[in-house]
Structures are given as C-alpha cells and as structure tokens.
MDTraj code that builds the backbone (N, CA, C; nanometers):
import mdtraj as md
import numpy as np

residues = "MET LYS VAL GLY SER PHE SER GLU GLN ASP VAL TYR ASN LEU ALA ARG LYS ALA TYR ASN GLU GLY ASN ALA GLN PHE GLU ILE THR PRO ASP GLU CYS VAL LEU LEU VAL ILE ASP MET GLN ASP GLU PHE VAL LYS PRO HIS TRP SER PRO ASP TRP VAL PRO GLU ALA THR ARG GLN VAL PRO ARG ILE LYS ARG LEU ILE GLU HIS CYS ARG LYS LYS ASN ILE PRO VAL ILE PHE THR VAL TYR SER LYS THR HIS ASN TYR LEU ASP ARG PRO ILE THR GLY LYS PHE MET PRO GLY LEU TYR SER GLU LEU ASP ILE ASP PHE SER GLN PHE TYR MET GLU GLY ARG VAL TRP HIS GLU LEU ALA PRO ARG GLU GLY GLU ILE ILE ILE LYS LYS SER SER TYR GLY ALA PHE TYR ASP THR PRO LEU GLU THR ILE LEU LYS ASN MET GLY LYS ASP THR VAL ILE ILE SER GLY THR LEU THR ASN PHE CYS CYS GLY ALA THR ALA ARG GLN ALA TYR GLU ARG SER PHE LYS VAL ILE PHE GLY SER ASP VAL THR SER THR ASP ASP PRO GLU MET GLN LYS PRO GLU LEU LYS VAL LEU ARG LYS GLY PHE ALA LYS VAL LEU SER SER ASN GLU ILE ILE GLU ALA LEU GLU".split()
xyz = np.array([
    [3.9933, -1.2767, -5.7296],
    [4.0340, -1.3787, -5.7591],
    [3.9984, -1.5223, -5.7699],
    [3.9950, -1.5972, -5.9222],
    [3.9487, -1.7445, -5.8719],
    [4.0033, -1.8851, -5.7768],
    [3.8825, -1.9506, -5.6850],
    [3.9176, -2.0373, -5.5974],
    [4.0624, -2.1525, -5.7058],
    [4.1430, -2.1331, -5.6487],
    [4.2818, -2.2056, -5.7171],
    [4.3559, -2.1504, -5.7809],
    [4.3681, -1.9568, -5.7956],
    [4.4263, -1.9311, -5.8949],
    [4.5278, -1.8533, -5.8132],
    [4.5831, -1.8419, -5.6558],
    [4.6349, -1.8099, -5.5725],
    [4.7781, -1.8544, -5.5338],
    [4.8812, -1.7368, -5.6170],
    [4.9896, -1.7695, -5.6216],
    [5.1140, -1.7665, -5.5234],
    [5.1884, -1.8298, -5.4505],
    [5.2604, -1.7809, -5.3437],
    [5.3040, -1.6412, -5.2897],
    [5.2968, -1.5319, -5.4052],
    [5.3224, -1.4193, -5.3867],
    [5.2537, -1.3606, -5.3696],
    [5.0795, -1.4125, -5.4440],
    [4.9378, -1.3540, -5.3735],
    [4.9252, -1.3564, -5.2450],
    [4.9497, -1.4772, -5.2114],
    [4.8924, -1.4910, -5.0129],
    [4.9813, -1.4606, -4.9300],
    [5.0825, -1.4695, -4.9638],
    [5.1926, -1.3255, -4.9149],
    [5.1876, -1.2434, -4.8493],
    [5.1131, -1.1478, -5.0046],
    [5.0442, -0.9795, -5.0122],
    [4.8941, -0.9824, -4.8487],
    [4.8832, -1.0610, -4.8833],
    [4.7063, -1.1181, -4.8481],
    [4.7824, -1.0821, -4.6834],
    [4.8618, -1.2288, -4.6632],
    [4.9505, -1.2635, -4.5514],
    [4.9330, -1.1006, -4.4804],
    [5.0435, -1.0211, -4.5541],
    [5.1196, -0.8953, -4.4964],
    [5.0732, -0.8038, -4.4655],
    [4.9237, -0.7376, -4.6084],
    [4.8084, -0.6740, -4.5725],
    [4.7736, -0.6746, -4.4420],
    [4.7075, -0.8237, -4.4063],
    [4.6696, -0.8190, -4.2558],
    [4.7301, -0.7626, -4.1625],
    [4.8413, -0.8406, -4.1782],
    [4.9098, -0.8291, -4.0404],
    [4.9766, -0.6946, -4.0414],
    [4.9960, -0.5544, -4.1032],
    [5.0163, -0.4677, -4.1522],
    [4.8845, -0.3697, -4.1105],
    [4.7423, -0.3510, -4.1881],
    [4.6990, -0.3289, -4.2076],
    [4.5326, -0.3309, -4.1500],
    [4.5543, -0.4811, -4.1702],
    [4.4157, -0.5402, -4.0609],
    [4.3501, -0.4483, -3.9499],
    [4.1682, -0.4612, -3.9886],
    [4.1168, -0.3425, -3.9106],
    [3.9553, -0.4641, -3.8777],
    [3.9893, -0.5337, -3.7683],
    [3.8766, -0.5947, -3.6994],
    [3.7167, -0.5160, -3.7445],
    [3.6326, -0.5895, -3.7859],
    [3.5535, -0.5876, -3.8058],
    [3.3833, -0.5444, -3.7310],
    [3.4460, -0.4904, -3.6009],
    [3.3307, -0.4652, -3.4756],
    [3.3004, -0.3026, -3.4985],
    [3.2340, -0.2569, -3.4172],
    [3.1643, -0.1372, -3.4096],
    [3.2359, -0.1765, -3.2252],
    [3.2294, -0.0326, -3.1768],
    [3.2834, -0.0625, -3.0926],
    [3.1786, 0.0570, -2.9474],
    [3.1168, -0.0509, -2.8793],
    [3.0261, -0.0159, -2.8141],
    [3.0453, 0.0362, -2.6488],
    [3.0730, 0.1729, -2.6189],
    [3.1239, 0.2208, -2.4618],
    [3.0610, 0.1374, -2.4091],
    [2.8683, 0.0839, -2.3635],
    [2.7880, 0.0235, -2.2259],
    [2.8888, -0.1032, -2.2655],
    [2.9087, -0.1584, -2.3172],
    [2.9502, -0.3423, -2.3783],
    [3.1227, -0.3625, -2.3015],
    [3.1836, -0.2389, -2.2747],
    [3.3433, -0.2094, -2.2896],
    [3.3739, -0.2069, -2.1046],
    [3.4780, -0.2957, -2.1131],
    [3.5533, -0.3541, -1.9988],
    [3.6857, -0.3132, -2.0223],
    [3.7536, -0.1985, -1.9287],
    [3.8335, -0.1067, -1.9176],
    [3.9397, -0.2905, -1.8690],
    [4.0935, -0.3785, -1.9000],
    [4.1843, -0.3904, -1.8248],
    [4.3157, -0.4025, -1.7750],
    [4.3051, -0.3712, -1.7070],
    [4.5060, -0.3451, -1.6820],
    [4.5610, -0.4304, -1.6580],
    [4.6266, -0.4879, -1.6815],
    [4.7320, -0.6412, -1.7351],
    [4.8802, -0.5650, -1.6377],
    [4.8509, -0.6344, -1.5259],
    [5.0368, -0.6635, -1.4448],
    [5.0804, -0.5073, -1.3993],
    [5.0443, -0.3724, -1.3797],
    [5.1376, -0.3118, -1.3584],
    [5.1630, -0.2977, -1.2482],
    [5.1902, -0.3547, -1.2067],
    [5.2218, -0.3993, -1.0186],
    [5.3868, -0.3557, -1.0199],
    [5.4435, -0.3372, -0.9438],
    [5.5891, -0.2729, -0.9117],
    [5.6763, -0.3523, -0.8871],
    [5.6403, -0.5048, -0.9354],
    [5.7302, -0.6228, -1.0233],
    [5.8190, -0.5108, -1.1601],
    [5.7015, -0.5116, -1.2224],
    [5.7323, -0.4496, -1.3875],
    [5.7647, -0.3414, -1.3883],
    [5.6638, -0.2084, -1.2864],
    [5.6373, -0.0394, -1.2937],
    [5.8115, -0.0356, -1.2331],
    [5.7965, -0.0352, -1.0814],
    [5.8805, 0.0230, -1.0049],
    [6.0552, 0.0309, -1.0955],
    [6.1487, 0.1284, -1.1366],
    [6.2422, 0.1726, -1.1775],
    [6.3707, 0.0519, -1.0786],
    [6.4277, -0.0672, -1.1649],
    [6.5264, -0.0833, -1.1225],
    [6.5217, -0.1958, -1.0117],
    [6.4176, -0.2641, -0.9641],
    [6.3718, -0.2982, -0.8422],
    [6.4218, -0.4643, -0.8614],
    [6.3368, -0.4721, -0.9836],
    [6.3305, -0.5774, -1.0210],
    [6.3593, -0.6821, -1.1064],
    [6.4266, -0.7988, -1.1942],
    [6.4972, -0.7982, -1.3306],
    [6.3546, -0.7957, -1.3868],
    [6.2588, -0.8384, -1.4144],
    [6.1420, -0.8472, -1.4366],
    [6.1278, -0.7127, -1.4890],
    [6.1908, -0.5992, -1.3677],
    [6.1281, -0.4237, -1.4494],
    [6.1140, -0.4551, -1.6373],
    [6.0429, -0.3954, -1.6622],
    [5.9810, -0.3323, -1.7705],
    [5.9858, -0.1865, -1.8072],
    [6.0507, -0.0977, -1.8629],
    [6.1330, 0.0334, -1.8525],
    [5.9793, 0.0980, -1.9386],
    [5.9075, 0.0665, -2.0407],
    [5.8681, 0.1561, -2.1356],
    [5.7692, 0.1117, -2.0539],
    [5.6587, 0.0274, -1.9808],
    [5.6003, 0.0003, -1.8556],
    [5.5312, 0.1300, -1.7878],
    [5.6620, 0.1431, -1.7457],
    [5.7033, 0.2898, -1.7192],
    [5.6867, 0.4124, -1.6955],
    [5.7256, 0.4290, -1.8373],
    [5.7215, 0.5557, -1.9133],
    [5.6032, 0.5746, -1.9469],
    [5.5264, 0.4564, -1.9639],
    [5.3609, 0.4411, -2.0434],
    [5.2494, 0.4651, -1.9028],
    [5.2996, 0.5213, -1.7882],
    [5.2222, 0.4754, -1.6849],
    [5.0961, 0.6583, -1.6928],
    [5.1521, 0.7259, -1.7083],
    [5.0528, 0.8831, -1.7610],
    [4.9997, 0.8121, -1.8185],
    [5.0529, 0.7141, -1.9335],
    [4.9444, 0.7060, -2.1001],
    [4.7890, 0.6567, -2.0263],
    [4.8545, 0.5450, -1.9419],
    [4.7871, 0.4070, -1.9428],
    [4.6617, 0.4963, -1.8624],
    [4.6925, 0.5940, -1.7297],
    [4.6492, 0.6689, -1.6091],
    [4.5223, 0.7506, -1.6849],
    [4.5411, 0.7743, -1.7788],
    [4.4559, 0.8402, -1.8615],
    [4.3433, 0.7737, -1.9201],
    [4.3736, 0.6507, -1.9763],
    [4.2098, 0.5683, -1.9923],
    [4.2190, 0.5050, -1.9065],
    [4.2318, 0.5005, -1.7893],
    [4.1857, 0.4499, -1.6765],
    [4.0836, 0.5985, -1.6112],
    [4.1141, 0.7187, -1.6255],
    [4.0517, 0.7419, -1.5571],
    [3.9803, 0.8748, -1.6885],
    [3.9562, 0.7902, -1.8279],
    [3.8692, 0.8656, -1.9301],
    [3.7421, 0.7090, -1.9050],
    [3.8226, 0.5898, -1.8955],
    [3.7073, 0.4763, -1.8622],
    [3.6163, 0.4837, -1.7561],
    [3.6492, 0.5701, -1.6141],
    [3.6044, 0.5949, -1.5198],
    [3.5017, 0.6931, -1.5063],
    [3.5389, 0.7833, -1.5903],
    [3.4041, 0.8636, -1.7116],
    [3.3042, 0.8390, -1.7482],
    [3.3570, 0.7355, -1.8371],
    [3.3094, 0.6962, -1.8709],
    [3.1770, 0.5523, -1.8455],
    [3.2202, 0.5161, -1.7237],
    [3.1275, 0.4190, -1.6232],
    [3.1545, 0.3349, -1.6903],
    [3.2567, 0.3189, -1.7324],
    [3.3302, 0.1610, -1.8091],
    [3.4030, 0.1321, -1.6630],
    [3.3883, 0.0265, -1.6446],
    [3.4703, -0.0850, -1.5182],
    [3.6188, -0.1037, -1.6024],
    [3.7152, -0.0738, -1.5114],
    [3.8164, -0.0587, -1.4535],
    [3.8692, -0.2370, -1.3704],
    [3.9365, -0.2993, -1.4477],
    [3.9669, -0.4614, -1.4318],
    [4.1038, -0.4469, -1.4253],
    [4.1903, -0.4755, -1.2900],
    [4.2917, -0.5061, -1.2482],
    [4.3841, -0.6334, -1.2251],
    [4.4897, -0.6854, -1.3001],
    [4.5251, -0.8168, -1.3104],
    [4.6559, -0.7874, -1.2274],
    [4.7480, -0.8843, -1.1521],
    [4.7918, -0.9117, -1.0974],
    [4.9187, -1.0307, -1.0537],
    [4.9687, -1.0983, -1.0303],
    [5.0083, -1.1598, -1.0018],
    [5.0375, -1.1409, -0.8701],
    [5.0225, -1.2480, -0.8101],
    [5.0660, -1.2095, -0.6490],
    [5.0883, -1.4127, -0.5828],
    [5.1362, -1.3802, -0.4578],
    [5.1138, -1.5250, -0.4004],
    [4.9950, -1.6085, -0.3978],
    [4.9649, -1.6984, -0.4544],
    [4.7784, -1.8016, -0.3929],
    [4.8266, -1.9884, -0.4398],
    [4.7970, -2.0020, -0.3786],
    [4.7421, -2.1305, -0.3049],
    [4.9214, -2.1830, -0.2839],
    [4.9788, -2.1229, -0.2260],
    [5.0890, -2.1606, -0.2117],
    [5.1875, -2.2446, -0.3135],
    [5.1258, -2.1395, -0.4849],
    [5.2160, -2.1721, -0.5426],
    [5.1925, -2.2643, -0.6621],
    [5.0484, -2.3582, -0.6114],
    [5.0706, -2.4615, -0.6296],
    [4.9122, -2.4707, -0.7901],
    [4.9104, -2.3517, -0.8223],
    [4.8099, -2.2955, -0.9103],
    [4.8523, -2.2538, -1.0383],
    [4.9897, -2.2730, -1.0803],
    [5.0793, -2.2324, -1.2120],
    [5.0716, -2.3228, -1.2534],
    [5.1260, -2.3729, -1.3935],
    [5.1210, -2.4197, -1.5049],
    [5.2775, -2.5017, -1.4625],
    [5.2505, -2.6486, -1.4133],
    [5.4328, -2.7014, -1.3627],
    [5.5179, -2.6709, -1.4726],
    [5.4801, -2.6911, -1.5531],
    [5.6503, -2.6634, -1.6614],
    [5.7409, -2.4978, -1.6571],
    [5.6511, -2.3612, -1.5751],
    [5.7153, -2.2666, -1.5608],
    [5.8538, -2.2797, -1.4831],
    [5.8675, -2.3546, -1.4164],
    [5.9992, -2.3577, -1.4075],
    [6.0827, -2.3870, -1.4514],
    [6.0985, -2.4399, -1.6237],
    [6.1527, -2.4413, -1.6304],
    [6.2314, -2.3740, -1.8375],
    [6.1276, -2.2919, -1.8330],
    [6.1662, -2.1336, -1.8819],
    [6.1955, -2.0847, -1.8023],
    [6.3448, -1.9902, -1.9521],
    [6.4318, -1.9397, -1.9331],
    [6.4265, -1.7920, -1.8901],
    [6.2682, -1.7475, -1.8816],
    [6.1338, -1.6429, -1.8246],
    [6.2213, -1.5896, -1.7217],
    [6.2715, -1.7287, -1.6066],
    [6.2795, -1.7152, -1.4844],
    [6.4569, -1.6275, -1.4507],
    [6.4957, -1.6570, -1.4733],
    [6.6588, -1.5877, -1.4430],
    [6.7367, -1.6550, -1.3977],
    [6.6803, -1.7356, -1.3954],
    [6.7482, -1.8933, -1.2523],
    [6.9039, -1.8488, -1.2479],
    [6.9038, -1.8021, -1.2777],
    [7.0817, -1.7908, -1.3147],
    [7.1538, -1.6295, -1.2310],
    [7.0574, -1.5751, -1.2358],
    [7.0865, -1.4380, -1.1298],
    [7.0940, -1.5029, -0.9831],
    [7.1517, -1.4538, -0.8828],
    [7.2279, -1.4567, -0.7727],
    [7.1060, -1.3858, -0.6656],
    [6.9687, -1.4165, -0.7165],
    [6.8889, -1.3123, -0.6052],
    [6.7792, -1.3965, -0.5211],
    [6.7141, -1.3213, -0.3941],
    [6.6318, -1.3719, -0.3570],
    [6.5151, -1.3191, -0.4542],
    [6.4080, -1.4066, -0.4865],
    [6.3220, -1.4107, -0.5885],
    [6.2021, -1.4020, -0.5273],
    [6.2051, -1.4024, -0.3449],
    [6.0722, -1.4941, -0.2625],
    [6.0185, -1.3082, -0.2386],
    [6.0661, -1.2097, -0.2887],
    [6.0217, -1.1266, -0.1887],
    [5.9430, -1.0815, -0.3385],
    [5.9414, -1.1132, -0.4429],
    [5.9052, -1.0416, -0.5486],
    [5.7516, -1.2031, -0.5384],
    [5.6630, -1.1056, -0.6113],
    [5.5139, -1.1740, -0.6701],
    [5.5035, -1.1943, -0.5068],
    [5.4794, -1.1336, -0.4085],
    [5.4025, -1.1841, -0.3153],
    [5.2621, -1.0957, -0.2803],
    [5.2331, -1.0029, -0.2406],
    [5.1380, -0.9638, -0.2480],
    [5.0032, -0.9003, -0.3735],
    [5.1269, -0.8350, -0.5031],
    [5.0977, -0.7900, -0.5969],
    [5.0275, -0.6749, -0.5952],
    [5.1167, -0.5673, -0.5455],
    [5.0321, -0.3959, -0.5547],
    [5.0851, -0.4006, -0.6912],
    [5.0223, -0.3293, -0.6887],
    [4.9724, -0.2434, -0.8454],
    [5.0038, -0.0434, -0.8170],
    [5.1362, -0.0550, -0.8883],
    [5.1776, 0.0542, -0.9035],
    [5.0886, 0.1913, -0.8474],
    [5.1422, 0.2907, -0.7559],
    [5.0969, 0.3286, -0.6399],
    [5.0549, 0.4354, -0.7871],
    [5.0492, 0.4486, -0.8962],
    [4.9946, 0.6200, -0.9797],
    [4.8525, 0.5668, -1.0378],
    [4.8394, 0.4397, -1.0219],
    [4.7236, 0.3504, -1.0621],
    [4.6411, 0.2897, -0.9943],
    [4.6002, 0.2969, -0.8620],
    [4.5750, 0.3071, -0.7476],
    [4.4367, 0.1969, -0.7907],
    [4.3658, 0.1276, -0.7751],
    [4.2666, 0.0917, -0.8093],
    [4.1374, 0.2306, -0.7169],
    [4.0500, 0.2255, -0.7980],
    [3.9719, 0.3066, -0.6154],
    [3.8537, 0.1548, -0.5261],
    [3.8393, 0.1930, -0.4460],
    [3.7406, 0.1619, -0.3875],
    [3.6798, 0.0506, -0.4739],
    [3.6106, -0.0778, -0.4780],
    [3.5068, -0.1592, -0.5102],
    [3.5781, -0.2362, -0.7104],
    [3.6744, -0.1381, -0.7256],
    [3.7688, -0.1458, -0.8784],
    [3.7822, -0.2913, -0.8856],
    [3.8175, -0.4370, -0.9135],
    [3.8070, -0.5419, -0.8975],
    [3.9825, -0.5860, -0.9556],
    [4.0271, -0.6038, -0.8560],
    [4.1459, -0.7067, -0.9170],
    [4.1442, -0.8710, -0.9367],
    [4.2011, -0.8871, -1.0272],
    [4.1902, -1.0309, -1.0303],
    [4.3239, -1.0853, -1.0444],
    [4.3809, -1.1858, -0.9494],
    [4.5225, -1.2376, -0.9074],
    [4.5155, -1.3528, -1.0076],
    [4.5683, -1.3723, -1.0514],
    [4.6037, -1.4332, -1.2229],
    [4.7396, -1.5107, -1.1526],
    [4.7451, -1.6944, -1.1947],
    [4.8832, -1.7736, -1.1528],
    [4.9481, -1.7842, -1.3081],
    [4.9281, -1.7515, -1.4226],
    [5.0032, -1.7940, -1.5117],
    [4.9553, -1.5750, -1.6238],
    [5.0042, -1.6426, -1.7602],
    [5.0045, -1.5179, -1.8418],
    [4.8647, -1.4628, -1.8994],
    [4.8369, -1.5371, -1.9531],
    [4.6552, -1.5254, -1.9549],
    [4.5570, -1.5106, -1.8287],
    [4.4967, -1.4044, -1.8660],
    [4.4074, -1.3169, -1.7041],
    [4.2427, -1.4436, -1.7594],
    [4.2741, -1.5250, -1.8410],
    [4.1480, -1.5646, -1.8215],
    [4.1836, -1.7175, -1.7458],
    [4.2909, -1.7564, -1.7359],
    [4.2931, -1.8501, -1.7020],
    [4.3124, -1.8900, -1.5305],
    [4.2204, -1.9730, -1.5324],
    [4.2035, -2.0412, -1.3592],
    [4.1543, -1.9215, -1.2941],
    [4.0800, -1.7586, -1.3435],
    [3.9952, -1.7044, -1.2770],
    [3.8568, -1.6753, -1.2782],
    [3.7847, -1.5953, -1.2460],
    [3.6581, -1.5197, -1.2873],
    [3.6471, -1.5059, -1.3751],
    [3.7401, -1.4100, -1.4249],
    [3.7101, -1.3142, -1.5445],
    [3.5980, -1.3251, -1.6064],
    [3.5843, -1.4731, -1.6352],
    [3.4997, -1.4357, -1.8196],
    [3.3443, -1.4212, -1.7470],
    [3.3261, -1.5338, -1.5888],
    [3.1878, -1.5072, -1.4928],
    [3.1880, -1.3999, -1.4925],
    [3.2753, -1.2921, -1.4096],
    [3.2241, -1.1320, -1.4132],
    [3.1795, -1.0871, -1.4847],
    [3.2206, -1.0853, -1.6459],
    [3.2496, -1.0324, -1.7359],
    [3.0687, -1.0564, -1.8026],
    [3.0596, -1.1760, -1.7548],
    [2.9513, -1.2196, -1.8241],
    [2.7891, -1.1686, -1.7440],
    [2.8689, -1.1447, -1.6274],
    [2.7217, -1.1084, -1.5263],
    [2.7286, -0.9545, -1.5304],
    [2.8568, -0.8726, -1.5577],
    [2.8483, -0.7514, -1.6220],
    [2.7416, -0.7221, -1.7460],
    [2.7260, -0.8334, -1.8179],
    [2.6638, -0.7552, -2.0109],
    [2.7106, -0.6996, -2.0679],
    [2.8636, -0.7344, -1.9733],
    [2.9922, -0.6734, -2.1254],
    [3.0723, -0.8022, -2.1853],
    [3.0657, -0.7529, -2.3631],
    [3.1460, -0.8302, -2.4522],
    [3.2337, -0.7766, -2.5520],
    [3.3123, -0.6644, -2.4917],
    [3.4653, -0.6417, -2.5534],
    [3.5414, -0.6254, -2.3928],
    [3.6356, -0.6471, -2.4292],
    [3.7638, -0.6245, -2.3399],
    [3.8666, -0.4880, -2.4040],
    [3.9472, -0.3958, -2.3441],
    [4.0423, -0.3074, -2.3515],
    [4.1068, -0.3863, -2.3242],
    [4.1979, -0.3809, -2.3632],
    [4.3631, -0.4335, -2.3002],
    [4.4870, -0.3058, -2.3481],
    [4.5082, -0.2966, -2.2088],
    [4.6514, -0.1989, -2.1775],
    [4.7196, -0.3225, -2.0666],
    [4.8963, -0.2605, -2.0575],
    [4.8976, -0.3462, -1.9397],
    [5.1165, -0.3817, -2.0057],
    [5.0999, -0.5005, -1.9389],
    [5.2060, -0.5606, -1.9769],
    [5.2380, -0.6190, -1.9207],
    [5.2891, -0.7674, -2.0274],
    [5.3192, -0.7565, -2.1012],
    [5.3119, -0.8040, -2.2451],
    [5.2836, -0.7558, -2.3587],
    [5.2382, -0.6827, -2.4953],
    [5.2227, -0.8292, -2.5512],
    [5.3507, -0.8925, -2.5468],
    [5.3640, -1.0049, -2.6257],
    [5.3627, -1.1849, -2.5005],
    [5.3635, -1.1331, -2.3517],
    [5.2901, -1.2498, -2.2515],
    [5.1436, -1.1748, -2.2361],
    [5.1591, -1.1354, -2.1186],
    [4.9965, -1.1668, -2.0230],
    [4.9279, -1.0662, -2.1037],
    [4.9614, -0.9580, -2.1604],
    [4.8620, -0.9095, -2.2559],
    [4.8241, -0.9370, -2.4026],
    [4.9029, -1.0132, -2.4716],
    [4.9082, -1.0838, -2.5979],
    [4.8536, -1.2327, -2.5675],
    [4.7985, -1.2736, -2.3928],
    [4.7369, -1.3657, -2.3950],
    [4.6392, -1.3928, -2.3473],
    [4.5727, -1.2677, -2.3311],
    [4.4828, -1.2779, -2.2461],
    [4.3504, -1.1792, -2.3359],
    [4.4602, -1.1081, -2.4981],
    [4.3595, -1.1087, -2.6213],
    [4.3393, -1.1736, -2.6623],
    [4.3798, -1.3507, -2.6737],
    [4.3822, -1.4785, -2.7563],
    [4.2447, -1.5705, -2.6654],
    [4.3691, -1.5534, -2.4882],
    [4.1928, -1.6460, -2.4451],
    [4.0513, -1.5888, -2.4466],
    [4.0465, -1.4043, -2.4575],
    [3.9605, -1.3378, -2.4670],
    [3.8431, -1.3540, -2.6079],
    [3.9365, -1.4282, -2.7356],
    [3.9224, -1.4213, -2.8684],
    [3.8112, -1.4956, -2.8305],
    [3.8542, -1.6187, -2.8139],
    [3.8658, -1.7512, -2.7942],
    [3.7362, -1.7918, -2.6950],
    [3.7021, -1.6986, -2.6752],
    [3.5747, -1.6385, -2.5699],
    [3.4618, -1.6237, -2.6469],
    [3.4775, -1.5775, -2.7035],
    [3.3751, -1.4891, -2.8131],
    [3.3798, -1.3499, -2.7785],
    [3.4768, -1.2781, -2.7221],
    [3.4820, -1.1292, -2.6924],
    [3.5434, -1.0303, -2.7631],
    [3.4936, -0.9657, -2.7790],
    [3.5681, -0.8976, -2.8678],
    [3.6734, -0.7870, -2.7871],
    [3.7962, -0.7325, -2.9312],
    [3.9422, -0.7695, -2.8147],
    [3.9574, -0.6347, -2.8457],
    [3.9644, -0.4964, -2.8183],
    [4.0617, -0.3969, -2.8408],
    [4.1792, -0.3422, -2.7814],
    [4.3002, -0.3711, -2.8590],
    [4.3953, -0.4041, -2.8306],
    [4.5105, -0.2297, -2.8176],
    [4.4979, -0.1799, -2.6723],
    [4.6057, -0.0727, -2.7107],
    [4.7431, -0.0731, -2.7730],
    [4.7579, 0.0135, -2.8705],
    [4.9036, -0.0165, -2.9274],
    [5.0859, 0.0389, -2.8437],
    [5.0010, 0.1382, -2.7828],
    [5.1011, 0.2611, -2.7080],
    [5.0558, 0.2356, -2.5756],
    [4.9547, 0.1701, -2.4996],
    [4.8906, 0.1111, -2.4075],
    [4.9627, 0.0006, -2.3501],
    [5.0843, -0.0754, -2.3687],
    [5.1300, -0.1916, -2.3432],
    [5.2363, -0.1903, -2.3740],
    [5.3495, -0.2931, -2.3774],
    [5.4962, -0.2911, -2.3608],
    [5.5402, -0.4299, -2.3914],
    [5.6700, -0.4168, -2.4119],
    [5.7535, -0.5175, -2.3991],
    [5.8718, -0.4803, -2.2804],
    [5.9665, -0.6241, -2.2430],
    [6.0642, -0.6129, -2.2199],
    [6.1619, -0.6188, -2.3080],
    [6.1687, -0.6329, -2.4517],
    [6.2098, -0.6427, -2.4809],
    [6.1882, -0.5341, -2.6243],
    [6.1812, -0.3942, -2.6737],
    [6.0981, -0.3070, -2.7453],
    [6.1460, -0.3856, -2.8972],
    [6.2170, -0.4205, -2.9414],
    [6.1791, -0.4766, -3.0465],
    [6.0793, -0.6045, -3.0654],
    [6.0489, -0.6723, -2.9541],
    [5.8668, -0.7674, -2.9764],
    [5.7791, -0.6610, -2.9736],
    [5.7515, -0.5756, -2.9781],
    [5.5954, -0.4879, -2.9347],
    [5.5405, -0.4972, -3.1351],
    [5.6060, -0.4553, -3.2134],
    [5.5121, -0.4721, -3.3431],
    [5.5573, -0.5757, -3.3922],
    [5.6613, -0.7083, -3.3777],
    [5.5803, -0.8283, -3.4269],
    [5.4356, -0.9056, -3.3261],
    [5.4371, -0.8265, -3.2019],
    [5.2931, -0.8991, -3.1595],
    [5.1824, -0.8974, -3.1800],
    [5.1994, -0.7369, -3.2010],
    [5.0833, -0.6423, -3.2671],
    [5.0398, -0.6611, -3.4149],
    [5.0961, -0.7091, -3.4936],
    [5.0255, -0.7595, -3.6057],
    [5.0103, -0.9085, -3.5850],
    [5.0605, -0.9763, -3.5327],
    [4.9820, -1.1329, -3.5426],
    [4.8456, -1.0646, -3.4475],
    [4.8068, -0.9986, -3.2946],
    [4.6806, -0.9254, -3.3209],
    [4.6485, -0.8914, -3.3259],
    [4.6596, -0.7469, -3.4611],
    [4.6362, -0.7137, -3.5869],
    [4.5052, -0.8009, -3.6730],
    [4.5763, -0.9130, -3.7360],
    [4.5580, -1.0083, -3.8340],
    [4.3990, -1.0542, -3.7518],
    [4.4807, -1.1571, -3.6184],
    [4.3748, -1.2811, -3.6129],
    [4.3366, -1.2715, -3.4698],
    [4.3049, -1.1288, -3.3617],
    [4.2507, -1.1910, -3.2270],
    [4.2417, -1.0312, -3.2316],
    [4.2399, -0.8690, -3.2319],
    [4.2232, -0.7655, -3.1831],
    [4.1612, -0.6543, -3.2630],
    [4.1326, -0.5103, -3.2634],
    [4.1287, -0.4377, -3.3175],
    [4.2793, -0.3233, -3.2697],
    [4.3199, -0.3688, -3.2535],
    [4.4854, -0.2564, -3.2624],
    [4.4754, -0.1179, -3.2800],
    [4.4553, -0.0393, -3.1818],
    [4.4513, 0.1221, -3.1132],
    [4.5333, 0.1441, -3.0549],
    [4.5543, 0.2538, -3.0973],
    [4.6488, 0.4122, -3.0411],
    [4.5382, 0.4152, -2.9093],
    [4.6096, 0.4744, -2.8057],
    [4.5294, 0.5049, -2.6578],
    [4.4603, 0.6671, -2.7168],
    [4.4738, 0.7122, -2.7797],
    [4.3728, 0.8557, -2.8225],
    [4.3246, 0.8213, -2.9350],
    [4.2796, 0.6861, -3.0460],
    [4.1763, 0.6368, -3.0979],
    [4.1248, 0.5437, -2.9928],
    [4.1305, 0.4657, -2.8915],
    [4.0254, 0.4242, -2.8298],
    [3.9516, 0.5422, -2.7632],
    [4.0173, 0.6054, -2.6880],
    [3.9387, 0.7411, -2.5875],
    [3.8437, 0.8119, -2.7329],
    [3.9028, 0.8212, -2.8734],
    [3.8095, 0.9299, -2.9149],
    [3.6970, 0.8292, -3.0084],
    [3.6979, 0.6627, -3.0178],
    [3.6128, 0.5681, -3.0028],
    [3.5066, 0.5403, -2.9053],
    [3.5352, 0.6006, -2.7825],
    [3.4673, 0.5491, -2.6562],
    [3.3507, 0.7250, -2.6449],
    [3.3900, 0.8089, -2.7441],
    [3.2742, 0.9293, -2.7274],
    [3.2113, 0.9056, -2.7981],
])
top = md.Topology()
chain = top.add_chain()
for i, resn in enumerate(residues, 1):
    res = top.add_residue(resn, chain, resSeq=i)
    for name in ("N", "CA", "C"):
        top.add_atom(name, md.element.get_by_symbol(name[0]), res)
traj = md.Trajectory(xyz[None], top)
C-alpha cells in the first residue's frame, strides 16, 4: 500500500493480525537467556489460604517446574521474585492503597500475608539462586534486577509466574523498555480471572514479547 492509502478497515486488520498472529523477530539464544519465575509464592499458589489465591497458578506448578528444571539442566539462570515485607512498606507506590484489588472490604487480617515471601515449596529455589524482593508489580521497579542481568551478560528474559496481567505483564513491559528481549510463557503464566489471560497475551504479542507455550520455549532452548 502507498502512504496515505490506509482505510479504517486496513488499520484494524493490521492491528488484529499483530494481536493474534504477531511474532517478535528475534532469535532465541540459550546462552543469553534467564528464566524469571514471578511471584509463585504461597499467597498466590497455596489453595484456599489467601484472597489473592490464583487457582490457575496452582494448576500450572508442574508445568513451571518442568521449565525450571529444563533451564537448570541447560545452565540457564533461574531468578525468582516475591512480595515480602521490606523497608516497613515505605518502598511501595503510595497510591497502591487506593486500588480496589486490595479487597479492603473483606473482614480479614491481611498482616499475615506477604511477610516472608515464601516461594511455593514445589518450586523452591536451589542454593545460590537469586530471589528478588520487589515492592510493586514489575520486577525491575526499585530492584537490582537490571544490574544483575547485565552483570550476567544476559539480554533475554523468559517470563513465567503470576499474574499475567499484573506482575508478569508489567515485568515484560519494563524489560522491553530496557532493551531486553522478552519471551512470555502463554501457559506458564496465569490470571485471577481466566477471561483476562488472552487479552493480555494479545497486547504483549503485538508490542512487547515473543509469546510462546512452555513446550515451544523448551524446544527453542534445545
């Protein structure tokens, strides 16, 4: 098409194709990769314990474990992130307290949650593996993650964990904005409302990441 010849339907079709079929044009080099396991901690994974429980995250534990073990076998570093009590909670975006996702209407003692930041026992980090304690959605916000990746000489992050449309998606966007290549696991990330999974994957596919299934990621790392 020539410049100036795009109809409304043309641009809608282009956008929809990118959302649904887009494929980021970069090669996957295993030696340049790091696996990020985002917030697979008790508050999100332990069944029935917390109002923030993500049932799909619990179901995905075996799949994420398989991806972790494959990366370890390939000497691809695995980095975990968790929410926990840090700096007396003074390191968080102050506007967070206004958000409805805190479920302030519930009559429950929230002080028991997000204290230790325990990774779910089936995915427990090995000795020497890094655990990033973060204070907001994205794993790059006020953390040493970018410096760690650069010191490792890595330029590609593989994202797994929960929630797809919050912490995982925010981390993908922050990584993209820092010029990291992003691989986003479509079936090793999960949301608290299953209806939100596909829309977020579409946005990430169009503008931020190469979206692949865990099988496709493992195949690419081979």
